[in-house]
C-alpha positions in Angstrom: 58.9 15.8 0.2 58.8 19.6 0.0 58.3 20.9 3.6 55.9 23.6 2.2 52.4 22.3 2.9 49.4 22.8 0.7 47.9 26.1 1.5 44.3 26.2 0.1 43.3 29.9 -0.3 39.6 30.3 0.4 38.7 33.9 1.0 37.1 33.9 3.5 35.8 30.7 5.3 32.8 31.2 7.6 32.5 29.2 10.8 31.0 25.7 10.2 29.7 23.3 12.8 31.1 19.9 12.3 28.1 18.1 13.8 25.5 19.1 11.2 24.1 15.6 11.2 24.3 12.8 13.7 24.9 9.1 13.1 21.6 7.4 12.3 20.0 10.6 10.8 18.4 10.0 7.5 19.1 12.7 4.9 17.0 12.1 1.8 17.5 8.5 1.0 20.9 8.2 2.9 21.5 7.2 6.5 24.4 9.0 8.2 27.1 6.5 9.5 30.1 8.7 10.5 32.1 11.8 9.6 34.9 11.3 7.0 36.3 14.8 7.2 35.6 18.5 7.2 36.8 21.5 5.2 35.8 24.7 3.6 32.9 23.1 1.8 31.5 21.8 5.1 31.4 18.3 6.5 31.8 15.0 4.6 29.9 12.0 5.9 30.0 8.3 5.1 26.4 7.4 4.4 24.4 4.3 3.2 21.5 4.4 0.8 18.5 3.1 2.7 17.3 1.0 -0.2 20.4 0.0 -2.2 22.5 -0.7 1.0 25.4 1.0 -0.9 27.9 3.4 0.7 28.3 7.0 -0.7 30.1 10.2 0.5 27.7 13.0 1.4 29.0 16.6 1.5 26.8 18.8 3.7 27.5 22.6 3.0 27.4 25.3 5.7 23.8 25.9 6.8 24.3 29.7 6.1 24.6 29.1 2.4 21.1 27.7 2.1 19.6 31.0 3.2 20.8 32.7 0.1 18.3 32.2 -2.8 20.9 33.3 -5.4 23.4 30.7 -4.1 20.8 27.9 -4.0 20.0 28.5 -7.6 23.7 28.5 -8.5 24.3 25.5 -6.4 21.6 23.5 -8.2 22.9 24.6 -11.7 26.5 23.6 -10.8 25.3 20.3 -9.2 23.3 19.5 -12.3 26.3 20.1 -14.5 28.6 18.1 -12.3 26.1 15.2 -12.3 26.6 14.9 -16.0 30.3 14.0 -15.5 30.4 10.2 -15.7 33.9 8.8 -16.1 36.0 6.1 -14.5 38.7 8.7 -13.4 36.3 11.2 -11.9 34.5 11.0 -8.5 31.0 11.0 -10.0 28.2 13.0 -8.4 25.1 10.8 -7.9 22.6 13.0 -6.1 22.1 16.4 -4.5 19.4 18.1 -2.5 18.3 19.9 0.7 17.6 18.5 4.1 16.9 20.3 7.4 17.8 23.6 5.7 21.2 22.4 4.5 22.3 21.7 1.0 24.1 18.5 0.2 25.9 16.7 -2.5 26.2 12.9 -2.8 29.2 11.4 -4.5 30.5 7.8 -5.0 32.6 6.7 -2.0 36.3 6.2 -2.8 38.1 4.4 0.0 41.7 4.2 -1.0 43.0 7.6 0.2 44.3 10.6 -1.8 47.3 11.0 -4.1 49.0 12.8 -1.3 48.6 9.8 0.9 49.9 7.5 -1.9 53.0 9.8 -2.4 53.8 9.7 1.3 53.7 5.9 1.1 55.7 5.5 -2.2 58.3 8.2 -2.0 61.7 7.1 -0.7 62.0 9.9 1.8 62.1 13.7 2.3 63.0 15.4 -1.0 62.6 12.3 -3.1 60.0 11.1 -5.6 57.9 8.1 -6.4 58.6 5.4 -9.1 58.3 7.1 -12.5 56.2 4.2 -13.9 53.6 4.7 -11.3 53.7 8.4 -11.8 53.1 7.9 -15.5 50.2 5.7 -14.9 48.5 8.0 -12.4 49.1 11.2 -14.3 47.6 9.4 -17.4 44.5 8.7 -15.5 44.2 12.2 -14.1 44.5 13.5 -17.7 41.8 11.1 -18.9 39.5 12.5 -16.3 40.3 16.0 -17.4 39.7 15.2 -21.0 36.1 14.2 -20.1 35.6 17.3 -17.9 37.0 19.7 -20.3 34.9 18.4 -23.1 31.9 19.0 -20.9 33.0 22.6 -20.4 34.1 22.1 -16.8 37.4 23.4 -15.4 38.6 22.2 -12.0 40.7 25.2 -11.0 42.0 23.6 -7.7 43.8 20.4 -9.0 46.3 19.1 -6.5 47.3 15.7 -4.9 44.8 16.0 -2.1 41.9 16.4 -4.6 42.9 13.1 -6.5 41.5 10.1 -4.7 42.5 6.5 -5.2 40.4 3.3 -5.3 41.9 0.4 -3.3 42.7 -1.0 -6.7 45.0 2.0 -7.3 42.8 3.7 -9.9 42.9 7.5 -9.7 39.7 9.7 -9.5 39.6 13.4 -9.5 37.4 15.0 -6.9 36.0 18.4 -5.9 35.1 19.8 -9.2 33.4 23.2 -9.3 31.4 23.5 -6.2 34.4 24.1 -3.9 35.0 27.3 -5.9 31.2 28.2 -5.8 31.1 27.8 -2.1 34.3 29.7 -1.5 33.2 32.6 -3.7 29.8 32.8 -2.0 31.4 32.8 1.5 33.9 35.5 0.5 31.0 37.6 -1.0 29.0 37.3 2.3 31.8 38.8 4.4 32.4 41.8 2.0 35.7 40.7 0.8 37.7 42.1 3.8 39.7 39.0 4.5 42.9 38.4 2.5 43.6 35.3 0.6 47.3 36.1 1.1 47.1 36.9 4.9 48.0 40.5 4.5 47.1 41.8 1.1 43.9 43.5 0.5 41.7 41.8 -2.1 38.3 42.9 -3.1 35.4 40.7 -3.8 36.0 41.1 -7.5 39.5 39.7 -7.1 38.9 36.6 -5.1 41.6 33.9 -5.3 40.3 30.4 -4.8 42.7 27.5 -5.0 45.9 26.0 -3.6 48.7 28.5 -4.4 51.4 26.0 -4.9 49.5 24.4 -7.8 48.0 27.6 -9.2 48.8 28.9 -12.8 50.3 32.3 -13.2 47.0 33.7 -14.6 45.1 32.3 -11.6 47.5 33.8 -9.1 47.2 37.1 -10.9 43.4 36.8 -10.6 43.0 36.8 -14.4 40.6 34.6 -16.3 41.7 30.9 -16.3 40.5 28.0 -18.5 41.4 24.4 -19.1 45.0 25.3 -19.5 45.2 26.3 -15.9 44.4 22.7 -15.1 47.3 21.6 -17.4 49.6 23.8 -15.4 48.5 22.1 -12.2 49.2 18.7 -13.8 52.7 19.9 -14.6 53.3 20.9 -10.9 51.8 17.6 -9.6 54.1 15.6 -12.1 57.2 17.4 -11.0 56.3 17.0 -7.3 55.5 13.2 -7.7 58.8 12.7 -9.5 61.1 14.8 -7.4 59.4 15.3 -4.0 59.7 19.1 -4.6 57.5 21.8 -6.0 59.0 23.9 -8.9 59.5 27.2 -7.2 61.5 29.9 -8.8 64.2 28.6 -11.3 63.6 24.9 -10.9 66.0 22.3 -12.0 64.8 19.8 -14.6 63.4 16.7 -13.0 66.0 14.5 -14.8 68.8 16.4 -13.0 67.2 15.7 -9.6 66.2 12.0 -10.2 69.0 9.8 -11.3 68.2 7.7 -14.4 65.0 9.7 -15.2 64.1 9.8 -18.9 64.8 13.4 -20.0 61.7 13.4 -22.1 59.8 13.9 -18.8 61.5 17.4 -18.7 59.8 18.4 -22.1 56.4 17.3 -20.9 56.7 19.1 -17.6 58.1 22.3 -19.2 55.3 22.4 -21.7 52.7 22.1 -19.0 54.4 24.8 -16.9 54.9 27.4 -19.7 54.3 30.9 -18.3 52.3 31.8 -21.3 49.1 29.7 -21.5 49.4 29.7 -25.3 52.7 27.8 -25.1 51.2 25.0 -22.9 49.4 22.0 -24.1 46.1 23.6 -25.2 43.8 20.9 -23.7 44.0 17.7 -21.7 43.9 15.5 -24.8 47.0 17.1 -26.1 48.7 16.8 -22.7 47.7 13.0 -22.6 49.2 12.6 -26.1 52.4 14.3 -24.9 52.5 11.9 -21.9 52.1 9.0 -24.3 55.2 10.0 -26.2 57.2 9.0 -23.1 56.3 5.4 -23.9 57.4 5.5 -27.6 59.8 2.7 -28.6 63.4 3.1 -27.9 64.5 0.8 -30.7 66.8 3.5 -32.2 68.7 3.9 -29.0 71.7 1.6 -29.9 72.1 3.3 -33.2 71.9 6.7 -31.6 74.6 5.7 -29.1 76.8 4.7 -31.9 76.2 7.9 -33.7 76.9 9.7 -30.6 80.3 8.2 -30.3 81.1 9.3 -33.8 79.9 12.8 -33.1 81.9 13.1 -29.9 85.0 12.0 -31.8 84.4 14.5 -34.5 83.9 17.3 -31.9 87.0 16.2 -30.1 89.0 16.6 -33.3 87.5 20.0 -33.9 88.3 21.1 -30.4 91.9 19.8 -30.7 92.5 21.8 -33.8 90.4 25.0 -32.9 92.1 28.2 -32.1 92.9 28.5 -28.3 90.8 31.6 -27.8 87.6 29.7 -28.9 86.0 27.6 -26.2 82.7 25.7 -26.3 80.7 26.7 -23.3 77.9 24.6 -21.9 74.5 26.4 -22.5 72.2 26.5 -19.5 68.6 27.5 -19.1 65.9 27.1 -16.5 62.4 25.8 -16.4 60.8 29.2 -16.1 58.3 29.0 -13.3 57.3 32.2 -11.5 55.5 31.5 -8.2 55.1 33.2 -4.9 58.3 32.6 -2.9 57.8 30.1 -0.1 59.3 30.5 3.4 60.5 27.0 3.4 61.9 26.8 -0.2 65.3 25.2 -0.7 68.2 27.6 0.3 70.8 26.1 -2.1 71.7 28.5 -5.0 69.6 27.9 -8.1 71.4 26.2 -10.9 70.6 27.5 -14.3 70.4 24.7 -16.8 68.8 24.5 -20.2 66.4 21.6 -21.0 67.9 19.1 -23.4 66.9 19.6 -27.0 64.8 16.8 -28.3 63.6 15.8 -31.7 60.6 17.8 -32.8 57.3 15.9 -32.1 55.1 14.9 -35.0 52.6 17.5 -35.9 49.2 16.7 -34.1 45.7 17.5 -35.2 42.5 18.1 -33.4 39.8 15.8 -34.8 36.2 15.9 -33.8 33.9 12.8 -33.5 30.3 13.6 -33.6 26.9 11.9 -33.3 28.1 9.6 -30.6 26.0 8.2 -27.8 26.4 10.2 -24.6 29.2 8.6 -22.5 30.4 6.5 -25.3 34.1 5.2 -24.8 36.5 5.9 -27.6 39.6 3.9 -27.7 42.8 5.4 -29.4 46.4 4.4 -29.1 45.8 2.3 -25.9 43.9 5.1 -24.2 40.1 5.4 -23.5 38.2 8.7 -23.8 34.6 9.5 -23.0 32.1 11.3 -25.3 30.3 14.3 -23.7 26.5 14.7 -23.1 26.3 16.4 -26.5 27.7 13.2 -28.3 31.0 15.0 -29.2 34.6 14.2 -28.5 37.7 16.1 -29.7 40.7 13.9 -30.1 44.3 15.0 -30.6 45.6 12.6 -33.3 48.8 12.1 -35.2 49.1 12.7 -39.0 47.6 10.2 -41.4 44.9 7.6 -41.0 44.3 6.7 -37.3 42.4 3.6 -36.0 39.8 4.3 -33.2 37.1 2.2 -31.7 33.9 3.3 -30.1 31.9 1.4 -27.4 28.5 2.3 -25.9 25.8 0.4 -24.0 23.2 -0.8 -26.4 25.4 -0.3 -29.6 27.6 -2.7 -31.5 31.4 -1.8 -31.2 32.5 0.4 -34.1 36.1 0.3 -35.3 37.4 2.3 -38.2 39.9 5.0 -39.5 39.7 8.7 -39.0 41.9 11.4 -40.4 42.8 9.7 -43.7 41.4 12.5 -45.9 43.5 15.8 -46.0 41.6 18.7 -44.5 38.7 16.7 -43.1 38.8 17.1 -39.3 35.3 15.7 -38.3 33.5 12.4 -38.7 30.4 10.7 -37.4 30.9 6.9 -36.8 28.0 4.9 -37.9 26.9 3.3 -34.7 24.5 0.4 -35.0 22.1 -0.4 -32.1 22.5 -3.9 -30.7 19.4 -6.1 -31.5 17.2 -6.6 -28.5 17.2 -9.9 -26.7 14.2 -11.5 -24.9 14.9 -11.6 -21.2 12.6 -13.4 -18.8 12.5 -12.1 -15.2 11.5 -14.7 -12.6 10.8 -14.9 -8.8 8.3 -12.1 -8.8 5.0 -11.8 -7.1 2.1 -12.2 -9.5 1.0 -8.9 -11.1 4.3 -7.2 -10.3 5.0 -4.2 -12.6 8.4 -3.9 -14.3 9.7 -0.8 -16.1 12.9 -0.3 -18.1 12.9 3.1 -19.8 9.8 3.2 -22.0 9.3 -0.6 -21.8 6.8 -2.1 -19.2 5.8 -5.6 -18.3 3.5 -7.4 -15.8 4.4 -10.6 -14.0 2.0 -13.6 -14.6 0.6 -15.9 -12.0 3.9 -17.9 -12.0 5.8 -14.7 -11.1 7.5 -14.3 -14.6 7.6 -11.4 -16.9 9.3 -10.9 -20.3 10.9 -7.7 -21.7 12.8 -7.1 -25.0 15.9 -5.4 -24.0 19.0 -4.2 -25.8 22.3 -5.4 -24.4 24.0 -2.9 -22.2 23.4 -1.4 -18.8 19.7 -1.2 -18.1 17.9 0.5 -15.2 15.0 -1.6 -14.0 12.2 -0.7 -11.6 9.9 -3.2 -10.1 6.9 -2.6 -7.9 4.2 -4.9 -6.4 1.5 -4.6 -3.8 2.8 -5.5 -0.3 6.4 -5.6 -1.5 9.2 -3.1 -1.3 10.0 -1.5 -4.6 13.2 -2.6 -6.3 15.4 -0.3 -8.4 18.4 -2.1 -9.9 20.9 -1.6 -12.6 21.5 -4.7 -14.8 24.2 -5.5 -17.3 22.3 -7.3 -20.1 24.6 -9.3 -22.4 23.6 -10.6 -25.8 23.2 -14.1 -24.4 21.2 -13.0 -21.4 17.9 -14.9 -21.4 16.8 -15.2 -17.7 17.3 -12.9 -14.7 16.1 -14.0 -11.3 14.8 -11.2 -9.0 13.7 -11.1 -5.4 11.4 -8.5 -3.8 11.2 -8.1 -0.1 7.7 -8.4 1.3 6.7 -5.4 3.3 6.1 -6.2 7.0 2.5 -6.2 8.0 1.2 -3.1 9.8 1.8 -3.5 13.6 -1.9 -2.7 14.3 -5.1 -2.8 12.2 -8.7 -2.0 13.0 -12.0 -3.6 11.9 -15.1 -1.4 12.1 -18.1 -3.0 13.6 -21.7 -1.6 13.7 -22.4 1.7 15.3 -18.8 3.0 14.7 -17.4 0.5 17.3 -13.8 -0.4 16.5 -12.0 -3.7 17.0 -8.2 -3.2 17.3 -5.8 -6.1 16.6 -2.1 -6.4 17.0 0.4 -8.3 14.7 2.0 -11.4 16.1 4.9 -12.7 14.0 5.7 -16.2 13.1 8.2 -18.0 15.5 8.9 -20.8 17.9 8.6 -21.1 21.7 8.5 -23.5 24.6 4.8 -24.3 25.3 3.6 -25.8 28.6 5.4 -25.7 31.9 8.5 -27.3 33.4 7.9 -29.7 36.3 9.6 -27.3 38.8 7.5 -24.3 37.9 5.7 -22.9 40.9 2.0 -23.4 41.0 2.1 -26.0 38.3 -1.2 -27.9 37.9 -2.2 -31.4 36.6 -3.8 -29.9 33.5 -0.7 -28.1 32.4 0.9 -29.5 29.2 4.4 -30.8 29.5 7.2 -28.5 28.3 7.3 -28.8 24.5 8.9 -26.8 21.6 6.2 -25.5 19.4 6.4 -23.6 16.1 4.0 -20.9 14.8 4.5 -21.1 11.0 2.6 -18.0 10.0 1.9 -14.6 11.7 -1.5 -13.5 12.6 -3.5 -10.6 14.1 -4.9 -11.0 17.7 -7.4 -8.6 19.4 -5.5 -6.2 21.7 -8.2 -6.9 24.4 -10.7 -9.5 25.3 -14.0 -8.9 23.5 -15.9 -6.1 25.3 -19.6 -6.0 25.9 -19.8 -3.0 23.5 -17.9 -4.9 20.7 -19.9 -8.1 21.2 -23.2 -6.3 21.0 -22.1 -4.4 17.8 -21.2 -7.7 16.3 -24.0 -10.0 17.4 -26.7 -7.6 18.6 -26.5 -9.3 22.0 -25.0 -8.8 25.5 -25.4 -11.8 27.7 -23.1 -10.5 30.5 -24.1 -10.8 34.1 -22.3 -7.5 34.8 -24.1 -5.5 32.1 -26.3 -3.9 34.7 -23.2 -2.1 36.0 -23.5 0.1 33.0 -19.8 -0.1 31.9 -19.7 -1.9 28.5 -15.9 -1.6 28.3 -15.8 -4.7 30.6 -15.2 -8.0 28.8 -18.3 -9.9 27.6 -19.0 -13.0 29.8 -21.6 -15.7 29.9 -20.4 -16.7 26.4 -20.8 -20.4 25.6 -18.6 -22.4 23.2 -21.5 -22.6 20.8 -22.2 -18.8 21.2 -18.7 -18.2 19.8 -18.2 -21.1 17.3 -21.7 -22.4 16.3 -23.8 -21.4 13.4 -24.7 -17.8 13.5 -22.2 -17.3 16.3 -19.7 -14.5 16.8 -17.1 -16.2 14.4 -19.7 -16.5 11.6 -20.7 -12.9 12.2 -17.1 -11.4 12.0 -16.3 -13.4 8.9 -19.4 -12.1 7.1 -18.4 -8.6 8.0 -14.8 -9.1 6.8 -16.1 -10.4 3.4 -18.5 -7.5 3.1 -15.7 -5.0 3.8 -13.4 -6.8 1.4 -10.7 -7.4 4.0 -8.3 -10.3 3.2 -8.6 -12.2 6.5 -10.3 -15.1 8.1 -11.5 -14.7 11.7 -11.4 -17.4 14.3 -10.7 -18.3 17.9 -7.0 -18.9 18.5 -5.7 -22.5 19.0 -4.4 -22.8 22.6 -0.9 -23.0 21.1 -1.4 -19.8 19.3 -2.9 -18.2 22.5 -0.1 -19.2 24.7 2.5 -17.9 22.1 0.7 -14.6 22.0 0.4 -14.5 25.7 4.1 -15.1 26.4 5.3 -12.6 23.7 8.8 -14.1 23.7 9.1 -14.9 27.4 9.4 -18.4 28.9 8.4 -17.7 32.5 5.1 -18.2 34.2 4.2 -14.5 33.8 4.5 -12.7 30.5 6.7 -9.9 31.7 9.6 -12.3 32.3 8.9 -12.9 35.9 8.2 -16.1 37.8 5.3 -16.5 40.1 6.4 -15.9 43.7 3.2 -16.0 45.8 0.2 -18.3 45.3 -2.3 -16.1 47.0 -1.3 -12.5 46.1 1.6 -12.1 43.7 3.0 -8.5 43.5 4.1 -8.8 39.8 0.8 -10.4 38.7 -1.1 -7.6 40.4 0.4 -5.2 37.8 -0.6 -7.5 34.9 -4.0 -9.0 35.8 -7.3 -8.7 37.5 -7.6 -11.9 39.8 -8.9 -12.9 43.2 -6.7 -12.0 46.0 -8.8 -13.8 48.6 -11.5 -11.1 48.9 -14.9 -10.9 47.3 -15.1 -9.4 43.7 -18.4 -8.6 42.0 -17.5 -8.4 38.3 -14.5 -8.5 35.9 -12.6 -5.3 35.3 -12.9 -3.0 32.3 -10.2 -4.0 29.7 -6.8 -2.5 29.2 -6.5 -1.3 32.8 -3.3 -3.3 33.5 0.2 -3.5 32.0 0.2 -5.1 28.4 2.8 -7.7 27.3 5.6 -6.9 24.8 3.3 -7.3 21.9 0.7 -4.8 23.2 -1.9 -7.4 24.3 -3.8 -6.7 27.5 -5.4 -9.0 30.1 -3.8 -12.2 28.9 -3.6 -13.1 32.6 -6.9 -13.0 34.6 -10.1 -11.0 34.2 -12.1 -13.5 32.1 -11.0 -16.9 30.9 -10.8 -17.1 27.0 -12.1 -19.8 24.7 -9.5 -21.5 22.6 -9.3 -24.5 20.2 -7.6 -27.3 21.9 -7.0 -31.0 21.4 -5.4 -32.8 18.4 -8.1 -31.6 16.0 -8.3 -28.0 17.4 -12.0 -28.6 18.0 -12.2 -29.3 21.7 -12.8 -26.2 23.9 -10.1 -25.2 26.3 -10.2 -22.1 28.5 -6.9 -20.2 28.9 -5.7 -17.3 31.0 -7.4 -17.6 34.4 -10.2 -15.3 35.4 -11.3 -12.7 38.1 -12.6 -15.5 40.5 -9.4 -17.5 40.7 -6.0 -17.0 42.4 -2.5 -16.6 40.8 -1.7 -20.3 40.0 -4.6 -20.4 37.6 -3.5 -17.2 35.8 -0.1 -18.4 34.7 0.6 -18.5 31.0 0.6 -22.3 30.9 -2.6 -22.7 32.9 -5.5 -24.4 31.0 -9.0 -26.0 31.7 -10.4 -28.6 29.3 -14.1 -28.6 28.9 -16.9 -30.1 26.7 -18.7 -28.1 24.0 -22.1 -28.3 25.9 -20.9 -26.8 29.2 -23.1 -24.1 30.5 -21.4 -20.6 30.4 -20.9 -18.5 33.5 -19.6 -15.0 34.3 -16.0 -16.0 33.9 -16.1 -17.1 30.3 -15.2 -14.7 27.4 -13.2 -14.8 24.2 -10.6 -13.0 22.1 -10.6 -13.0 18.3 -7.7 -13.5 15.9 -7.5 -12.7 12.1 -5.4 -14.9 9.8 -4.3 -13.4 6.5 -5.7 -15.2 3.5 -3.1 -17.0 1.3 -2.4 -15.0 -2.0 
């Protein structure tokens, strides 16, 4: 490998912080995972799309650039142009935008390393090259990507092994089109052009050099206008480098002289790419690709040529034998003329001047234009695949005579036919026929889900099915439904596709909702998710009572909302028009309502009837009730399995220090009334006063109709305030100032 390292000339580069975003930050629709690298363009991150769960690479440009309105406009123009490049051998741009005052570009994530990394792994050592078969394959893929870019009017200008990335499958993709140049030019302009791209020479802002000098064409090094042929020059340097492990500085020897057994036709391809005069190079990537393909032409004539060579040698030997002594046949030598800046670490051995072997003239090629193609159509010619531009045009370099080509495009029948058969006709429009639509049934949807594919729309029926008439090919489908996450997915619809199952994720319920009662009084409720827990108490629990249920595994099949506090006197009066509490004379209606009987809560015209009438009037999709005692204990514990709902066990049966932070209860002294609600620490689900204050009515027994009081109250000690504590009563029990209630709302089934 040539000891000269790649020197990317960017004049100048402003300071860039490498910690623009942190892991976990969300930029647009992308969550930052980690830094992949940093360079003149800024920082590159590995990100994940928050909805698609797919990885991308995000390039965040230096923050200073977003402050220049002219640059922002130019950035958007360049990004929109690059986003139109869609090819299998180009790292495609998928998105761009601005976040936190920084411009960013999103590209597909290619995780197989660069061509430079590949060369380091596949070369045989310093100053040696990689296998020619693999070089031919990779250079061919690079040229296919350039064909697509050049047809779209985009020139790379900084093509080098580090800017060619590889998939893990080995497929090559060109990266860093365009914007690296735009960024570098803007940064150079901002500093007034005082920094030198050659580390010593003065260069003005109108003469900025951007690129990697080892791979730059002569016109680019001389700061002259460059075009697609400059990329062809870079392809020649890369090819020579991959084959030989050296870069063609000065009078370079042909690659076949450095690599034993290398087909000398490589020399013709390389020398054409490296012609000093751009007019002598391949004029476009398609022509270069055609030249590369000539390396794989059949060698069937080789035995005959060898025999002919023997005869020719014999004839020449005879001529030499009888030739006058003063006449001597001298070997003719000539270099590959490559003028480049001398490198400090260039080889020190004297340059050997050799002439490229003469080869038979190649058949005369023609440029033939295909028009009227679908954007992105794939054109097959001589085993290679090319991509039509956004304007539906493609220029092919073809051999003389009729040539077979094929055209494939999503939504169209494949077209195969001849082009170039008529002399003088250099343009044709293949007659592409749309594929007939197929009836596709989408299943697994919520009722009334809305589907959109282009201009087509559909609605799911009660069974969750919707039908669309789609043309085979790649289809972008958007699905939305109330209470579900929207789905955006790309589908490959085949001619025989009849059914596509889909699955939408249900949106989680809001963690808190409110119901407005009379007089502007608000009832707040917290969401309790479905789950399973250990109900009751173990035999060894401190303070365990005879009424405790034995420890049993219980399951809560559906989530529900539960009031954040016990029903207050204010809420009960707004709901029922009454306040039966003994403590109402104290004048603080934020205390829990008490003196509530079982029939006051559950009987005809009681609190439950009143709240359900209100929910129906307000159109809220819930049914109100008292909790079952299993639901109450599940909500009280909030994921804990201890006697207290903060994860602690009861330690003192008269005055427990932990319970004193959670509940209002009797500590042996006289109390006059329950405490105002929400004065103590809530549990993990945001529920207050589940221990103590007032006992709460729940539905107990096998039929959930028998009244059970849960949660202790302000007149009892710690053992009766445990999560498992319960008191069974009869429906006709007279109420007292320790009896209250807490409401739950169950979502109605859709």
